[in-house]
N, C-alpha and C positions, 0 to 999 in steps of 0.2 A: 551436581547442580543443586543449589539450595532450594528446598521446598518452601518457596516464599509465601504462597497463599493457597488456600483451598478454593472450593466452589463457593461463589457468592452470587447474589442477585444484583440487579442493575443499580440499586440504591445503596449498596454495601461498600464501606471503605475497606482498605487493606488492613490486615492485622499489623501490629507494630513490627518493624524490621530492625535488625541490628547489623551494622557494618563491622567487619573485622578491620582493624586499623590498617590503613594503607591499601585496602582492597575494595574495589567496587563489588556490587551485588548483582548476581544473575539468578533469577528464580522463575517460577511458573505460576500461571493463573488460568483458571477456567472461567471464561465468560459464559453467560447463559442467554440464549436467544431462541424463542419458540421451542422450548424444551430440548434444545440441543446444546451440548457443551462445545464451545469454541476455544480450543487450547492455544495457549500463547506462552511466549518467553518474554520476561521483563528484565531490562537492564537499568540499574540505578547507579549513578556515579558515587564515588567515595568523596566525602567532603563535609563541610560544616553546614551546608544549606539544609533546610527542612523541606523545601518544595523546589522542584526542578522543572525547567522547561522540558517538554516531553514530545517525542515524535512517534506516531503510529504508522506502522508499515503495512501496506496492502499488496499482497502477492499477485502474480499473474495467473492466467487461465490454466487450470490443471497443475498448478505449482503449489508451493507451500511457504511457510514462514522463514525457511532457510534461503530460498530462491536459488536460481542457477549459479553454480560455482560458489555457494555460500555467501552470495553478495550481500544479503540482508544482515547476516551475522557480522560480516566484516564492517559494514556501515554502522551497525549498532555499537560495536566496540570503539570505533572512531568517535562517535557521538559521546559515548560514555567517558572517554578520556578528555573530551572537550567540555564536560559539565552538562551534558544533555541526556536525560533518561529516554528510554524507548520501549515500545511494546510491539512485538512481532506476533501476529495472530494468524492461525490457520482458519480460513473461512470454512463453512460447512461443506462436507463432501471432499475436503482437501486435507492433506497431511494427517495429523492425529485427531482432528476434530470429528465430532459426530456427523451423521448424515451421509447420504448417498449422492455421488456426483450426478447420477441420473435425475436427481431432483433440483439440481442447481439452476438458478436463473440469475442474470445480472441484476434484475430488480431486487431479488433476494439478497445478493451480495451487497448492494448499496444499503439496504435496510440493516444488514448485519454490521457493516462498517459503521453506520451511524450509531447503532446500539453500543458498539465498542467504544466509540468516542465519548458518548454520554457516560458510560461507566468509568472510563479512564479519568474523567473529570472529578469523580468522587474519591479517587485514590489519595491517600494521605501524603504521598510524596510528590504529587503533581501540582505544578503551578497552572491552574486552569485558564489563566490569561495568556499562556504561552504554549500552545499546542500546535504542532505541525504535522503534515501528512507527507509520506513518500509512497508512491505507487509505481509498480513495474508492469508494463505492457497493458493487459486488460485491467490490472490493478491501478495503473495510471489513469485510465478512463474513470474507474470507480472513484479514485481519490479526487479527481477534478470535480465530479458531480457531488460528492460528499462535502467538499469544501464549500460549494455553493449552497447546499441544502441543509447543512448542519451548522447552526450559528457558532461563532467563536473560534474558528480556525485561523491561526495567525499567519501561516504560510504553507504553500503546497509545492512539492517538487515531483514532477512527473517524469519517469524514466521510460523512454520508448513507448509512449502511450499508443495503444492499439485502436486509435480512432477509426481505422480502416474497417473494423469488424462489421458494423452495420451495413456498409456498402458492399463488402465482399460476400458476407452471408446473405444479404438481401438479394444479391445476384445469383444465389443458389450454389455457390462454390466455396470451398475452403481448402487452401493449399493445393489448388488445381483439381480437386475432386468434386463430383456432383453430390451435393448434400441430399437433395430430394430422392435421388435414385437409391442411395444407401438407406435412407429412412424407410422408403417404400419396401425395400427388400428385407431389412433387419428389424425395423421399428426404432432404430437409433442410428446416429452417425458415429463411427468409430474415430474419435479424436485422440490419436496417439495412445490407444488403450483405455480411453475413458468413453463411457456411453453418453454422448451428447444428445439430449432428448429433443423431440420436436418442439416442446415448450421453450427450451433454451434457444433454439434456432429462431423461433418467432419473437422471443423477447429481445434478442440481439438486433434483429432486423428492425424493430420498432424503436430502438434506443436513439434518442436525440442527443448525441454526445455533446455537440457544441452548444446547443440551445440550453441544455441543463447545466452546463459548466460556467457559462459566461456571466451569471449573476454574482459570482464571487469577485470581490473587489480588493482582496488582499494580494500580496506578491506571489507570483507563480513563476517557477523556473522549469521549463521543459528542456530535457537533455536528450538528444536524439542523434543516432549515427546516420551518416549519409549513405552507408551501405546496408541499411536495414531492408531486407527483402521480405520480412514478415509484415511489418507495419511501415510502408514507405513514408519517407520524411515529409512529403507534401501534405499528408494528412495532419501532421503535427503543425505545419505552417498555418493551416486553416484556423487553428485555435486563436492565432493572433488577430484574425479578422473579426473575432467575436468578443474577445476580452476588450476592456476599455483602457488599454494602455498599461495595464498592471502585470502583463505577462511578457516573458522573454523566452526566446528559443535559442538554445546553445547547440549548434551543429558541430558534431565531432567527426572530423574527416577520417574515413576508413573504418569506423566502428559499425559492427553489425547489431542485430536486435538483442542478442544476449550478452554483449560486451565481453567477448570471448578471448580477448588478449589482455595480458597484464597491463600494458600502458593504457589501453582504453578503459579498463575497469578502474585503474588507479585514478585516471582523469575524472571519471564519473563520480567516484567517491569523494575526491577532493573538492570538486565543484559543488556537490551536494552539501558537504560539510561547511564550505565557505558561505553558501547561501543561507543555510539554517542557522549558523552561528551569528550571521549578521542580523537576521530577522527575529530570532528567538532570544538573542542576547543572553547567552548562558552564564551561569554563575562562575565568577572567578574562583577557581579552586583554592586560591590562597586566602579567601575570606568569604564570609556569608553575605548573601544579597541583602 
């Protein structure tokens, strides 16, 4: 993997990059937020354009910038082939980024994602007027809120957004287990091998998913499986009651939360590609914009 960029601050542009003829570029970048390095992978198409429409990926709870089944990697490659750059970032306490998961809050993730968006706008290969977001699960919730609260997002695509989380966690249970009982016993809730802190539980409980997302007026596509037993689809439908006609829900028959079959994942990626290509209007790789 090409060492594209080193550590930079929020106001720093990327170092010049060079394409090999006929080859897109894949490199790394370390974002800085609150003295933590947020490590990322950057995909830049090959072609004559100097600035590219760019998509920022936000992963799900306790996941990373690859996502389940390398779904983010595959999606980035599809975008790259279509003339759209992308940035896949590990939020703090996840993947290769600095930080401890026990310190994670959704409020903190929203702040980190907004910081990443602001820095991406300074990159010398990015068309700052054509920036999209893709978020998976809890990352979908974060992406929806970031689109509303960080100016200049062109389009947002939410995969299986976990809008259920405040309701489920607020009821004191997660995946059928008693959150409070575990916290009282251990000082944390064991979320699939991650220490979920009392602060994170409280933060999720107070999160106004729909109220904080609905101010966004750009196009939103929500893609959700009707067999999702982690984030039931009726919580996705509620988004449509809050947006002002700018959001659409695509229900995929038989798909689960993780898009765990080849046909379902292929459908997810193609739908996302069509949506982002339409709204970000990527560069024709046969000529410069």
